[in-house]
All heavy atoms as TSV, in Angstrom:
chain	resi	resn	atom	element	x	y	z
A	1	MET	N	N	115.575	110.035	95.013
A	1	MET	CA	C	114.513	110.935	95.427
A	1	MET	C	C	113.263	110.637	94.613
A	1	MET	O	O	113.333	110.373	93.418
A	1	MET	CB	C	114.974	112.378	95.239
A	1	MET	CG	C	114.078	113.388	95.820
A	1	MET	SD	S	114.936	114.962	95.801
A	1	MET	CE	C	113.692	115.951	96.471
A	2	ILE	N	N	112.121	110.677	95.260
A	2	ILE	CA	C	110.870	110.297	94.593
A	2	ILE	C	C	110.459	111.310	93.521
A	2	ILE	O	O	109.857	110.944	92.517
A	2	ILE	CB	C	109.744	110.079	95.604
A	2	ILE	CG1	C	108.587	109.362	94.927
A	2	ILE	CG2	C	109.296	111.376	96.228
A	2	ILE	CD1	C	107.611	108.732	95.869
A	3	ALA	N	N	110.799	112.577	93.697
A	3	ALA	CA	C	110.425	113.595	92.713
A	3	ALA	C	C	111.077	113.335	91.361
A	3	ALA	O	O	110.567	113.779	90.334
A	3	ALA	CB	C	110.791	114.986	93.216
A	4	ASP	N	N	112.188	112.612	91.359
A	4	ASP	CA	C	112.852	112.293	90.095
A	4	ASP	C	C	112.082	111.266	89.281
A	4	ASP	O	O	112.262	111.152	88.086
A	4	ASP	CB	C	114.263	111.755	90.358
A	4	ASP	CG	C	115.148	112.788	91.030
A	4	ASP	OD1	O	114.858	113.995	90.895
A	4	ASP	OD2	O	116.121	112.382	91.683
A	5	ARG	N	N	111.206	110.495	89.942
A	5	ARG	CA	C	110.473	109.431	89.255
A	5	ARG	C	C	109.033	109.804	88.931
A	5	ARG	O	O	108.352	109.061	88.253
A	5	ARG	CB	C	110.487	108.174	90.113
A	5	ARG	CG	C	111.889	107.637	90.309
A	5	ARG	CD	C	111.890	106.374	91.071
A	5	ARG	NE	N	111.570	106.681	92.467
A	5	ARG	CZ	C	111.490	105.786	93.429
A	5	ARG	NH1	N	111.684	104.526	93.170
A	5	ARG	NH2	N	111.219	106.141	94.659
A	6	ILE	N	N	108.555	110.935	89.422
A	6	ILE	CA	C	107.171	111.347	89.179
A	6	ILE	C	C	107.098	112.161	87.895
A	6	ILE	O	O	107.856	113.107	87.712
A	6	ILE	CB	C	106.631	112.187	90.355
A	6	ILE	CG1	C	106.630	111.364	91.633
A	6	ILE	CG2	C	105.233	112.705	90.046
A	6	ILE	CD1	C	106.263	112.165	92.862
A	7	GLU	N	N	106.187	111.778	87.010
A	7	GLU	CA	C	105.996	112.512	85.765
A	7	GLU	C	C	104.836	113.493	85.860
A	7	GLU	O	O	104.888	114.576	85.298
A	7	GLU	CB	C	105.751	111.545	84.615
A	7	GLU	CG	C	106.938	110.664	84.301
A	7	GLU	CD	C	106.642	109.688	83.188
A	7	GLU	OE1	O	105.653	109.877	82.449
A	7	GLU	OE2	O	107.400	108.722	83.057
A	8	ALA	N	N	103.765	113.086	86.575
A	8	ALA	CA	C	102.582	113.931	86.667
A	8	ALA	C	C	101.889	113.706	88.004
A	8	ALA	O	O	101.960	112.609	88.569
A	8	ALA	CB	C	101.614	113.623	85.527
A	9	LEU	N	N	101.239	114.738	88.502
A	9	LEU	CA	C	100.438	114.642	89.722
A	9	LEU	C	C	98.978	114.753	89.330
A	9	LEU	O	O	98.551	115.761	88.768
A	9	LEU	CB	C	100.795	115.749	90.714
A	9	LEU	CG	C	99.912	115.789	91.953
A	9	LEU	CD1	C	100.266	114.625	92.874
A	9	LEU	CD2	C	100.046	117.086	92.685
A	10	LEU	N	N	98.206	113.692	89.596
A	10	LEU	CA	C	96.774	113.681	89.318
A	10	LEU	C	C	96.056	114.044	90.606
A	10	LEU	O	O	96.159	113.314	91.591
A	10	LEU	CB	C	96.337	112.285	88.863
A	10	LEU	CG	C	97.002	111.805	87.591
A	10	LEU	CD1	C	97.317	110.343	87.685
A	10	LEU	CD2	C	96.126	112.094	86.421
A	11	ALA	N	N	95.349	115.152	90.617
A	11	ALA	CA	C	94.678	115.602	91.837
A	11	ALA	C	C	93.347	116.248	91.485
A	11	ALA	O	O	93.106	116.645	90.343
A	11	ALA	CB	C	95.558	116.590	92.581
A	12	ASP	N	N	92.481	116.363	92.490
A	12	ASP	CA	C	91.185	116.982	92.249
A	12	ASP	C	C	91.281	118.497	92.440
A	12	ASP	O	O	92.339	119.046	92.721
A	12	ASP	CB	C	90.110	116.364	93.132
A	12	ASP	CG	C	90.369	116.551	94.613
A	12	ASP	OD1	O	91.358	117.209	94.980
A	12	ASP	OD2	O	89.575	116.036	95.402
A	13	LYS	N	N	90.152	119.167	92.288
A	13	LYS	CA	C	90.112	120.632	92.339
A	13	LYS	C	C	90.556	121.203	93.680
A	13	LYS	O	O	90.944	122.354	93.757
A	13	LYS	CB	C	88.699	121.127	92.026
A	13	LYS	CG	C	88.289	120.875	90.605
A	13	LYS	CD	C	86.888	121.385	90.345
A	13	LYS	CE	C	86.474	121.101	88.916
A	13	LYS	NZ	N	85.177	121.681	88.605
A	14	GLY	N	N	90.512	120.408	94.731
A	14	GLY	CA	C	90.936	120.872	96.042
A	14	GLY	C	C	92.415	121.233	96.093
A	14	GLY	O	O	92.855	121.962	96.971
A	15	TYR	N	N	93.196	120.719	95.159
A	15	TYR	CA	C	94.631	120.985	95.109
A	15	TYR	C	C	94.980	122.068	94.086
A	15	TYR	O	O	96.147	122.254	93.760
A	15	TYR	CB	C	95.391	119.697	94.793
A	15	TYR	CG	C	95.301	118.697	95.906
A	15	TYR	CD1	C	94.297	117.731	95.910
A	15	TYR	CD2	C	96.187	118.731	96.969
A	15	TYR	CE1	C	94.195	116.816	96.943
A	15	TYR	CE2	C	96.091	117.824	98.010
A	15	TYR	CZ	C	95.092	116.867	97.992
A	15	TYR	OH	O	94.990	115.981	99.019
A	16	ASP	N	N	93.986	122.774	93.598
A	16	ASP	CA	C	94.211	123.841	92.626
A	16	ASP	C	C	94.618	125.116	93.362
A	16	ASP	O	O	93.794	125.963	93.678
A	16	ASP	CB	C	92.952	124.081	91.785
A	16	ASP	CG	C	93.166	125.158	90.746
A	16	ASP	OD1	O	94.302	125.314	90.273
A	16	ASP	OD2	O	92.179	125.845	90.399
A	17	ALA	N	N	95.900	125.225	93.652
A	17	ALA	CA	C	96.439	126.412	94.307
A	17	ALA	C	C	97.720	126.806	93.583
A	17	ALA	O	O	98.465	125.952	93.103
A	17	ALA	CB	C	96.721	126.133	95.772
A	18	ASP	N	N	97.956	128.096	93.509
A	18	ASP	CA	C	99.153	128.578	92.819
A	18	ASP	C	C	100.426	128.038	93.464
A	18	ASP	O	O	101.378	127.702	92.769
A	18	ASP	CB	C	99.177	130.109	92.804
A	18	ASP	CG	C	98.084	130.686	91.911
A	18	ASP	OD1	O	97.693	130.006	90.946
A	18	ASP	OD2	O	97.640	131.810	92.172
A	19	ALA	N	N	100.455	127.950	94.791
A	19	ALA	CA	C	101.652	127.470	95.493
A	19	ALA	C	C	101.965	126.028	95.105
A	19	ALA	O	O	103.134	125.685	94.878
A	19	ALA	CB	C	101.456	127.585	97.001
A	20	ILE	N	N	100.948	125.203	95.023
A	20	ILE	CA	C	101.154	123.800	94.643
A	20	ILE	C	C	101.631	123.707	93.200
A	20	ILE	O	O	102.566	122.966	92.885
A	20	ILE	CB	C	99.863	122.986	94.846
A	20	ILE	CG1	C	99.537	122.899	96.336
A	20	ILE	CG2	C	99.992	121.590	94.238
A	20	ILE	CD1	C	98.210	122.271	96.644
A	21	ARG	N	N	101.004	124.472	92.344
A	21	ARG	CA	C	101.402	124.450	90.931
A	21	ARG	C	C	102.843	124.936	90.745
A	21	ARG	O	O	103.583	124.409	89.925
A	21	ARG	CB	C	100.440	125.285	90.092
A	21	ARG	CG	C	99.076	124.639	89.945
A	21	ARG	CD	C	98.183	125.464	89.028
A	21	ARG	NE	N	96.864	124.901	88.930
A	21	ARG	CZ	C	96.522	123.940	88.064
A	21	ARG	NH1	N	97.402	123.464	87.225
A	21	ARG	NH2	N	95.289	123.478	88.037
A	22	GLU	N	N	103.247	125.951	91.519
A	22	GLU	CA	C	104.616	126.459	91.424
A	22	GLU	C	C	105.628	125.407	91.876
A	22	GLU	O	O	106.674	125.238	91.250
A	22	GLU	CB	C	104.766	127.732	92.250
A	22	GLU	CG	C	104.068	128.931	91.652
A	22	GLU	CD	C	104.034	130.131	92.580
A	22	GLU	OE1	O	104.682	130.087	93.660
A	22	GLU	OE2	O	103.367	131.114	92.236
A	23	GLU	N	N	105.332	124.705	92.974
A	23	GLU	CA	C	106.235	123.665	93.462
A	23	GLU	C	C	106.363	122.536	92.445
A	23	GLU	O	O	107.453	122.004	92.227
A	23	GLU	CB	C	105.742	123.100	94.796
A	23	GLU	CG	C	105.920	124.040	95.951
A	23	GLU	CD	C	107.388	124.321	96.252
A	23	GLU	OE1	O	108.214	123.388	96.200
A	23	GLU	OE2	O	107.706	125.495	96.520
A	24	LEU	N	N	105.252	122.161	91.824
A	24	LEU	CA	C	105.291	121.111	90.808
A	24	LEU	C	C	106.098	121.557	89.598
A	24	LEU	O	O	106.846	120.777	89.010
A	24	LEU	CB	C	103.877	120.710	90.396
A	24	LEU	CG	C	103.054	119.996	91.453
A	24	LEU	CD1	C	101.620	119.835	90.985
A	24	LEU	CD2	C	103.661	118.651	91.785
A	25	GLU	N	N	105.953	122.820	89.233
A	25	GLU	CA	C	106.700	123.343	88.097
A	25	GLU	C	C	108.199	123.359	88.387
A	25	GLU	O	O	109.008	123.021	87.529
A	25	GLU	CB	C	106.213	124.753	87.765
A	25	GLU	CG	C	106.741	125.281	86.457
A	25	GLU	CD	C	106.124	126.603	86.075
A	25	GLU	OE1	O	104.918	126.786	86.305
A	25	GLU	OE2	O	106.869	127.453	85.555
A	26	LYS	N	N	108.581	123.726	89.608
A	26	LYS	CA	C	109.997	123.713	89.988
A	26	LYS	C	C	110.579	122.309	89.907
A	26	LYS	O	O	111.725	122.129	89.502
A	26	LYS	CB	C	110.173	124.226	91.423
A	26	LYS	CG	C	110.057	125.695	91.576
A	26	LYS	CD	C	110.285	126.064	93.040
A	26	LYS	CE	C	109.809	127.451	93.347
A	26	LYS	NZ	N	109.933	127.748	94.790
A	27	ALA	N	N	109.791	121.320	90.301
A	27	ALA	CA	C	110.244	119.931	90.284
A	27	ALA	C	C	110.065	119.285	88.915
A	27	ALA	O	O	110.334	118.094	88.755
A	27	ALA	CB	C	109.495	119.128	91.343
A	28	GLU	N	N	109.582	120.053	87.946
A	28	GLU	CA	C	109.341	119.574	86.579
A	28	GLU	C	C	108.358	118.413	86.551
A	28	GLU	O	O	108.553	117.409	85.863
A	28	GLU	CB	C	110.654	119.206	85.898
A	28	GLU	CG	C	111.589	120.372	85.729
A	28	GLU	CD	C	112.905	119.996	85.079
A	28	GLU	OE1	O	113.096	118.806	84.741
A	28	GLU	OE2	O	113.739	120.887	84.917
A	29	ILE	N	N	107.277	118.555	87.334
A	29	ILE	CA	C	106.202	117.571	87.385
A	29	ILE	C	C	104.968	118.201	86.766
A	29	ILE	O	O	104.601	119.331	87.097
A	29	ILE	CB	C	105.914	117.153	88.844
A	29	ILE	CG1	C	107.156	116.489	89.450
A	29	ILE	CG2	C	104.726	116.221	88.912
A	29	ILE	CD1	C	107.040	116.222	90.934
A	30	GLU	N	N	104.321	117.470	85.869
A	30	GLU	CA	C	103.119	117.986	85.213
A	30	GLU	C	C	101.951	117.993	86.199
A	30	GLU	O	O	101.673	116.994	86.857
A	30	GLU	CB	C	102.765	117.106	84.021
A	30	GLU	CG	C	101.537	117.561	83.291
A	30	GLU	CD	C	101.122	116.612	82.184
A	30	GLU	OE1	O	101.758	115.565	82.013
A	30	GLU	OE2	O	100.141	116.931	81.502
A	31	ALA	N	N	101.266	119.115	86.304
A	31	ALA	CA	C	100.102	119.234	87.180
A	31	ALA	C	C	98.847	118.897	86.385
A	31	ALA	O	O	98.457	119.627	85.480
A	31	ALA	CB	C	100.002	120.640	87.744
A	32	VAL	N	N	98.222	117.775	86.716
A	32	VAL	CA	C	96.969	117.372	86.078
A	32	VAL	C	C	95.870	117.632	87.108
A	32	VAL	O	O	95.383	116.732	87.774
A	32	VAL	CB	C	97.012	115.897	85.633
A	32	VAL	CG1	C	95.733	115.527	84.890
A	32	VAL	CG2	C	98.222	115.625	84.762
A	33	ILE	N	N	95.551	118.920	87.250
A	33	ILE	CA	C	94.589	119.374	88.242
A	33	ILE	C	C	93.592	120.291	87.536
A	33	ILE	O	O	93.984	121.331	87.014
A	33	ILE	CB	C	95.289	120.160	89.370
A	33	ILE	CG1	C	96.432	119.350	89.974
A	33	ILE	CG2	C	94.296	120.587	90.428
A	33	ILE	CD1	C	97.328	120.138	90.901
A	34	PRO	N	N	92.311	119.933	87.507
A	34	PRO	CA	C	91.343	120.838	86.896
A	34	PRO	C	C	91.213	122.115	87.723
A	34	PRO	O	O	91.375	122.087	88.944
A	34	PRO	CB	C	90.035	120.048	86.886
A	34	PRO	CG	C	90.244	118.895	87.781
A	34	PRO	CD	C	91.702	118.712	87.980
A	35	ALA	N	N	90.934	123.202	87.059
A	35	ALA	CA	C	90.823	124.495	87.738
A	35	ALA	C	C	89.483	124.625	88.463
A	35	ALA	O	O	88.469	124.091	88.012
A	35	ALA	CB	C	90.976	125.621	86.725
A	36	LYS	N	N	89.505	125.334	89.579
A	36	LYS	CA	C	88.270	125.625	90.300
A	36	LYS	C	C	87.424	126.573	89.463
A	36	LYS	O	O	87.936	127.309	88.616
A	36	LYS	CB	C	88.583	126.284	91.641
A	36	LYS	CG	C	89.254	125.368	92.624
A	36	LYS	CD	C	89.478	126.121	93.925
A	36	LYS	CE	C	90.217	125.274	94.922
A	36	LYS	NZ	N	90.525	126.025	96.149
A	37	ARG	N	N	86.140	126.578	89.706
A	37	ARG	CA	C	85.239	127.437	88.932
A	37	ARG	C	C	85.528	128.920	89.125
A	37	ARG	O	O	85.345	129.721	88.219
A	37	ARG	CB	C	83.792	127.186	89.339
A	37	ARG	CG	C	83.236	125.916	88.823
A	37	ARG	CD	C	81.777	125.822	89.163
A	37	ARG	NE	N	81.272	124.529	88.750
A	37	ARG	CZ	C	80.039	124.144	88.926
A	37	ARG	NH1	N	79.179	124.934	89.522
A	37	ARG	NH2	N	79.658	122.960	88.517
A	38	ASN	N	N	85.951	129.301	90.319
A	38	ASN	CA	C	86.130	130.726	90.600
A	38	ASN	C	C	87.513	131.250	90.221
A	38	ASN	O	O	87.823	132.404	90.482
A	38	ASN	CB	C	85.879	130.999	92.090
A	38	ASN	CG	C	86.848	130.272	92.996
A	38	ASN	OD1	O	87.631	129.442	92.539
A	38	ASN	ND2	N	86.781	130.568	94.273
A	39	ARG	N	N	88.332	130.452	89.583
A	39	ARG	CA	C	89.672	130.895	89.175
A	39	ARG	C	C	89.545	131.839	87.987
A	39	ARG	O	O	88.896	131.523	86.995
A	39	ARG	CB	C	90.528	129.689	88.812
A	39	ARG	CG	C	91.981	129.999	88.669
A	39	ARG	CD	C	92.754	128.722	88.390
A	39	ARG	NE	N	93.510	128.246	89.510
A	39	ARG	CZ	C	94.689	128.735	89.860
A	39	ARG	NH1	N	95.193	129.751	89.208
A	39	ARG	NH2	N	95.343	128.223	90.869
A	40	LYS	N	N	90.194	132.995	88.079
A	40	LYS	CA	C	90.091	133.989	87.007
A	40	LYS	C	C	90.852	133.567	85.758
A	40	LYS	O	O	90.400	133.793	84.646
A	40	LYS	CB	C	90.597	135.335	87.508
A	40	LYS	CG	C	89.676	135.933	88.541
A	40	LYS	CD	C	90.137	137.270	89.012
A	40	LYS	CE	C	89.160	137.761	90.077
A	40	LYS	NZ	N	89.591	138.986	90.707
A	41	ASN	N	N	92.026	132.964	85.945
A	41	ASN	CA	C	92.820	132.477	84.813
A	41	ASN	C	C	92.996	130.973	84.962
A	41	ASN	O	O	93.995	130.509	85.518
A	41	ASN	CB	C	94.196	133.164	84.781
A	41	ASN	CG	C	94.077	134.653	84.571
A	41	ASN	OD1	O	93.261	135.102	83.791
A	41	ASN	ND2	N	94.878	135.415	85.289
A	42	PRO	N	N	92.027	130.189	84.477
A	42	PRO	CA	C	92.127	128.730	84.667
A	42	PRO	C	C	93.330	128.139	83.935
A	42	PRO	O	O	93.598	128.470	82.790
A	42	PRO	CB	C	90.815	128.197	84.103
A	42	PRO	CG	C	90.169	129.304	83.379
A	42	PRO	CD	C	90.833	130.575	83.767
A	43	ALA	N	N	94.040	127.278	84.640
A	43	ALA	CA	C	95.186	126.592	84.049
A	43	ALA	C	C	94.676	125.365	83.292
A	43	ALA	O	O	93.789	124.661	83.775
A	43	ALA	CB	C	96.155	126.177	85.140
A	44	PRO	N	N	95.218	125.098	82.127
A	44	PRO	CA	C	94.781	123.909	81.377
A	44	PRO	C	C	95.281	122.631	82.036
A	44	PRO	O	O	96.279	122.636	82.762
A	44	PRO	CB	C	95.437	124.110	80.009
A	44	PRO	CG	C	96.617	124.956	80.273
A	44	PRO	CD	C	96.251	125.840	81.438
A	45	HIS	N	N	94.573	121.544	81.803
A	45	HIS	CA	C	95.009	120.230	82.289
A	45	HIS	C	C	94.697	119.183	81.225
A	45	HIS	O	O	93.859	119.391	80.359
A	45	HIS	CB	C	94.336	119.876	83.621
A	45	HIS	CG	C	92.884	119.511	83.503
A	45	HIS	ND1	N	91.907	120.442	83.330
A	45	HIS	CD2	C	92.272	118.313	83.518
A	45	HIS	CE1	C	90.739	119.834	83.238
A	45	HIS	NE2	N	90.931	118.538	83.337
A	46	ASP	N	N	95.376	118.076	81.287
A	46	ASP	CA	C	95.209	116.981	80.336
A	46	ASP	C	C	94.025	116.120	80.781
A	46	ASP	O	O	94.126	115.365	81.747
A	46	ASP	CB	C	96.482	116.154	80.272
A	46	ASP	CG	C	96.474	115.120	79.163
A	46	ASP	OD1	O	95.399	114.874	78.588
A	46	ASP	OD2	O	97.544	114.560	78.878
A	47	ALA	N	N	92.909	116.238	80.091
A	47	ALA	CA	C	91.684	115.526	80.476
A	47	ALA	C	C	91.849	114.012	80.365
A	47	ALA	O	O	91.282	113.266	81.157
A	47	ALA	CB	C	90.521	116.000	79.615
A	48	GLU	N	N	92.628	113.554	79.397
A	48	GLU	CA	C	92.847	112.113	79.236
A	48	GLU	C	C	93.611	111.538	80.432
A	48	GLU	O	O	93.284	110.475	80.932
A	48	GLU	CB	C	93.600	111.821	77.938
A	48	GLU	CG	C	92.760	111.985	76.696
A	48	GLU	CD	C	91.578	111.024	76.663
A	48	GLU	OE1	O	91.754	109.833	76.977
A	48	GLU	OE2	O	90.478	111.483	76.340
A	49	LYS	N	N	94.623	112.252	80.893
A	49	LYS	CA	C	95.371	111.783	82.056
A	49	LYS	C	C	94.510	111.863	83.314
A	49	LYS	O	O	94.637	111.033	84.202
A	49	LYS	CB	C	96.641	112.601	82.255
A	49	LYS	CG	C	97.730	112.261	81.286
A	49	LYS	CD	C	98.991	113.014	81.598
A	49	LYS	CE	C	100.052	112.703	80.574
A	49	LYS	NZ	N	101.260	113.511	80.797
A	50	TYR	N	N	93.641	112.855	83.396
A	50	TYR	CA	C	92.806	113.015	84.582
A	50	TYR	C	C	91.838	111.841	84.746
A	50	TYR	O	O	91.464	111.500	85.855
A	50	TYR	CB	C	92.031	114.334	84.521
A	50	TYR	CG	C	91.307	114.646	85.803
A	50	TYR	CD1	C	92.009	115.029	86.933
A	50	TYR	CD2	C	89.931	114.541	85.895
A	50	TYR	CE1	C	91.363	115.309	88.117
A	50	TYR	CE2	C	89.271	114.815	87.072
A	50	TYR	CZ	C	89.987	115.202	88.184
A	50	TYR	OH	O	89.346	115.466	89.363
A	51	LYS	N	N	91.464	111.209	83.646
A	51	LYS	CA	C	90.583	110.052	83.717
A	51	LYS	C	C	91.218	108.909	84.499
A	51	LYS	O	O	90.522	108.088	85.091
A	51	LYS	CB	C	90.202	109.573	82.310
A	51	LYS	CG	C	89.259	110.508	81.596
A	51	LYS	CD	C	88.935	110.000	80.212
A	51	LYS	CE	C	88.066	110.981	79.469
A	51	LYS	NZ	N	87.763	110.517	78.108
A	52	TRP	N	N	92.543	108.835	84.520
A	52	TRP	CA	C	93.242	107.799	85.269
A	52	TRP	C	C	93.030	107.961	86.769
A	52	TRP	O	O	93.136	107.001	87.527
A	52	TRP	CB	C	94.737	107.814	84.948
A	52	TRP	CG	C	95.016	107.170	83.641
A	52	TRP	CD1	C	95.102	107.786	82.425
A	52	TRP	CD2	C	95.207	105.780	83.394
A	52	TRP	NE1	N	95.342	106.864	81.441
A	52	TRP	CE2	C	95.422	105.624	82.012
A	52	TRP	CE3	C	95.227	104.651	84.210
A	52	TRP	CZ2	C	95.648	104.392	81.438
A	52	TRP	CZ3	C	95.458	103.419	83.634
A	52	TRP	CH2	C	95.662	103.303	82.255
A	53	ARG	N	N	92.740	109.176	87.226
A	53	ARG	CA	C	92.520	109.411	88.647
A	53	ARG	C	C	91.349	108.580	89.151
A	53	ARG	O	O	91.388	108.025	90.255
A	53	ARG	CB	C	92.264	110.901	88.903
A	53	ARG	CG	C	92.132	111.216	90.356
A	53	ARG	CD	C	91.911	112.719	90.563
A	53	ARG	NE	N	91.523	112.918	91.927
A	53	ARG	CZ	C	90.287	112.797	92.377
A	53	ARG	NH1	N	89.311	112.505	91.548
A	53	ARG	NH2	N	89.998	112.984	93.649
A	54	ASN	N	N	90.312	108.456	88.347
A	54	ASN	CA	C	89.153	107.650	88.724
A	54	ASN	C	C	89.555	106.195	88.944
A	54	ASN	O	O	89.124	105.558	89.904
A	54	ASN	CB	C	88.075	107.756	87.646
A	54	ASN	CG	C	86.851	106.940	87.973
A	54	ASN	OD1	O	86.508	106.744	89.133
A	54	ASN	ND2	N	86.184	106.447	86.952
A	55	LEU	N	N	90.391	105.667	88.084
A	55	LEU	CA	C	90.864	104.294	88.212
A	55	LEU	C	C	91.641	104.101	89.520
A	55	LEU	O	O	91.451	103.119	90.235
A	55	LEU	CB	C	91.745	103.936	87.020
A	55	LEU	CG	C	92.278	102.517	86.966
A	55	LEU	CD1	C	91.139	101.532	86.741
A	55	LEU	CD2	C	93.305	102.392	85.867
A	56	ILE	N	N	92.474	105.059	89.843
A	56	ILE	CA	C	93.263	104.990	91.077
A	56	ILE	C	C	92.349	105.067	92.300
A	56	ILE	O	O	92.520	104.327	93.273
A	56	ILE	CB	C	94.319	106.109	91.091
A	56	ILE	CG1	C	95.328	105.868	89.970
A	56	ILE	CG2	C	95.016	106.195	92.442
A	56	ILE	CD1	C	96.209	107.041	89.663
A	57	GLU	N	N	91.353	105.958	92.268
A	57	GLU	CA	C	90.410	106.074	93.380
A	57	GLU	C	C	89.651	104.765	93.597
A	57	GLU	O	O	89.444	104.336	94.731
A	57	GLU	CB	C	89.406	107.206	93.123
A	57	GLU	CG	C	90.005	108.582	93.186
A	57	GLU	CD	C	90.341	109.007	94.602
A	57	GLU	OE1	O	89.688	108.526	95.555
A	57	GLU	OE2	O	91.267	109.814	94.750
A	58	ARG	N	N	89.236	104.115	92.510
A	58	ARG	CA	C	88.530	102.835	92.639
A	58	ARG	C	C	89.440	101.752	93.189
A	58	ARG	O	O	89.000	100.898	93.962
A	58	ARG	CB	C	87.947	102.413	91.293
A	58	ARG	CG	C	86.765	103.283	90.878
A	58	ARG	CD	C	86.122	102.759	89.654
A	58	ARG	NE	N	87.130	102.591	88.598
A	58	ARG	CZ	C	86.855	102.365	87.341
A	58	ARG	NH1	N	85.634	102.274	86.944
A	58	ARG	NH2	N	87.817	102.230	86.459
A	59	LEU	N	N	90.723	101.768	92.823
A	59	LEU	CA	C	91.675	100.802	93.357
A	59	LEU	C	C	91.781	100.940	94.878
A	59	LEU	O	O	91.712	99.955	95.601
A	59	LEU	CB	C	93.045	100.988	92.718
A	59	LEU	CG	C	94.178	100.194	93.371
A	59	LEU	CD1	C	94.036	98.715	93.064
A	59	LEU	CD2	C	95.513	100.716	92.931
A	60	PHE	N	N	91.932	102.168	95.366
A	60	PHE	CA	C	92.031	102.371	96.812
A	60	PHE	C	C	90.745	101.978	97.519
A	60	PHE	O	O	90.772	101.422	98.621
A	60	PHE	CB	C	92.410	103.821	97.137
A	60	PHE	CG	C	93.884	104.070	97.028
A	60	PHE	CD1	C	94.400	104.784	95.966
A	60	PHE	CD2	C	94.754	103.573	97.976
A	60	PHE	CE1	C	95.761	105.006	95.858
A	60	PHE	CE2	C	96.115	103.784	97.882
A	60	PHE	CZ	C	96.626	104.503	96.815
A	61	SER	N	N	89.611	102.222	96.894
A	61	SER	CA	C	88.337	101.807	97.478
A	61	SER	C	C	88.272	100.287	97.607
A	61	SER	O	O	87.837	99.758	98.631
A	61	SER	CB	C	87.180	102.316	96.617
A	61	SER	OG	O	85.962	101.847	97.103
A	62	THR	N	N	88.716	99.591	96.571
A	62	THR	CA	C	88.732	98.127	96.606
A	62	THR	C	C	89.672	97.609	97.688
A	62	THR	O	O	89.337	96.677	98.417
A	62	THR	CB	C	89.160	97.572	95.237
A	62	THR	OG1	O	88.260	98.061	94.235
A	62	THR	CG2	C	89.141	96.057	95.217
A	63	LEU	N	N	90.841	98.231	97.804
A	63	LEU	CA	C	91.795	97.821	98.834
A	63	LEU	C	C	91.203	98.018	100.232
A	63	LEU	O	O	91.397	97.186	101.115
A	63	LEU	CB	C	93.098	98.604	98.698
A	63	LEU	CG	C	93.959	98.260	97.482
A	63	LEU	CD1	C	95.128	99.226	97.377
A	63	LEU	CD2	C	94.437	96.837	97.535
A	64	LYS	N	N	90.478	99.103	100.429
A	64	LYS	CA	C	89.837	99.348	101.725
A	64	LYS	C	C	88.770	98.292	102.007
A	64	LYS	O	O	88.619	97.843	103.144
A	64	LYS	CB	C	89.231	100.743	101.766
A	64	LYS	CG	C	90.251	101.840	101.872
A	64	LYS	CD	C	89.587	103.197	101.899
A	64	LYS	CE	C	90.606	104.311	101.953
A	64	LYS	NZ	N	89.976	105.633	101.940
A	65	ASN	N	N	88.033	97.901	100.990
A	65	ASN	CA	C	87.021	96.858	101.169
A	65	ASN	C	C	87.669	95.528	101.535
A	65	ASN	O	O	87.154	94.802	102.383
A	65	ASN	CB	C	86.174	96.693	99.906
A	65	ASN	CG	C	85.181	97.814	99.735
A	65	ASN	OD1	O	84.785	98.454	100.700
A	65	ASN	ND2	N	84.790	98.065	98.503
A	66	TRP	N	N	88.780	95.184	100.896
A	66	TRP	CA	C	89.478	93.945	101.227
A	66	TRP	C	C	89.969	93.974	102.667
A	66	TRP	O	O	89.917	92.978	103.366
A	66	TRP	CB	C	90.659	93.719	100.293
A	66	TRP	CG	C	90.262	93.313	98.904
A	66	TRP	CD1	C	89.046	92.846	98.490
A	66	TRP	CD2	C	91.085	93.326	97.753
A	66	TRP	NE1	N	89.072	92.587	97.156
A	66	TRP	CE2	C	90.314	92.873	96.670
A	66	TRP	CE3	C	92.409	93.695	97.530
A	66	TRP	CZ2	C	90.821	92.761	95.391
A	66	TRP	CZ3	C	92.912	93.585	96.243
A	66	TRP	CH2	C	92.126	93.121	95.192
A	67	ARG	N	N	90.454	95.112	103.106
A	67	ARG	CA	C	90.933	95.224	104.484
A	67	ARG	C	C	89.776	95.026	105.463
A	67	ARG	O	O	89.905	94.373	106.486
A	67	ARG	CB	C	91.573	96.584	104.715
A	67	ARG	CG	C	92.045	96.770	106.130
A	67	ARG	CD	C	92.772	98.074	106.319
A	67	ARG	NE	N	93.159	98.193	107.703
A	67	ARG	CZ	C	92.932	99.240	108.448
A	67	ARG	NH1	N	92.342	100.301	107.918
A	67	ARG	NH2	N	93.302	99.281	109.693
A	68	ARG	N	N	88.629	95.575	105.121
A	68	ARG	CA	C	87.461	95.441	105.963
A	68	ARG	C	C	87.067	93.971	106.106
A	68	ARG	O	O	86.741	93.489	107.189
A	68	ARG	CB	C	86.306	96.226	105.334
A	68	ARG	CG	C	85.312	96.728	106.311
A	68	ARG	CD	C	84.288	97.639	105.670
A	68	ARG	NE	N	84.948	98.636	104.836
A	68	ARG	CZ	C	84.368	99.290	103.849
A	68	ARG	NH1	N	83.100	99.058	103.572
A	68	ARG	NH2	N	85.008	100.170	103.137
A	69	VAL	N	N	87.120	93.216	105.005
A	69	VAL	CA	C	86.785	91.801	105.019
A	69	VAL	C	C	87.848	91.011	105.775
A	69	VAL	O	O	87.550	90.123	106.575
A	69	VAL	CB	C	86.620	91.252	103.574
A	69	VAL	CG1	C	86.520	89.747	103.569
A	69	VAL	CG2	C	85.396	91.884	102.923
A	70	ALA	N	N	89.106	91.331	105.552
A	70	ALA	CA	C	90.210	90.593	106.174
A	70	ALA	C	C	90.266	90.788	107.682
A	70	ALA	O	O	90.692	89.903	108.406
A	70	ALA	CB	C	91.533	91.017	105.555
A	71	SER	N	N	89.824	91.920	108.168
A	71	SER	CA	C	89.934	92.194	109.599
A	71	SER	C	C	88.750	91.643	110.395
A	71	SER	O	O	88.714	91.760	111.610
A	71	SER	CB	C	90.088	93.703	109.848
A	71	SER	OG	O	88.940	94.385	109.387
A	72	ARG	N	N	87.800	91.053	109.728
A	72	ARG	CA	C	86.647	90.470	110.455
A	72	ARG	C	C	86.928	89.070	110.899
A	72	ARG	O	O	87.665	88.322	110.425
A	72	ARG	CB	C	85.405	90.460	109.554
A	72	ARG	CG	C	84.871	91.860	109.417
A	72	ARG	CD	C	83.591	91.839	108.646
A	72	ARG	NE	N	83.150	93.246	108.527
A	72	ARG	CZ	C	82.013	93.590	108.057
A	72	ARG	NH1	N	81.175	92.686	107.625
A	72	ARG	NH2	N	81.678	94.831	107.984
């Protein structure tokens, strides 16, 4: 099962919901999700791990660019 191999979920503020955080907690997966501004009790997140999200986003952008070039 894939949940057994996941250590942390890196996501943006759009995924900051109590339901998502509860499911991650049940599966013993660390939620690396910054809190929305309007959250009354902001949940802490690991800022160092969140920086990796940018690297992953750039990787997918590069892959999309390669696909665009390859399909021409």
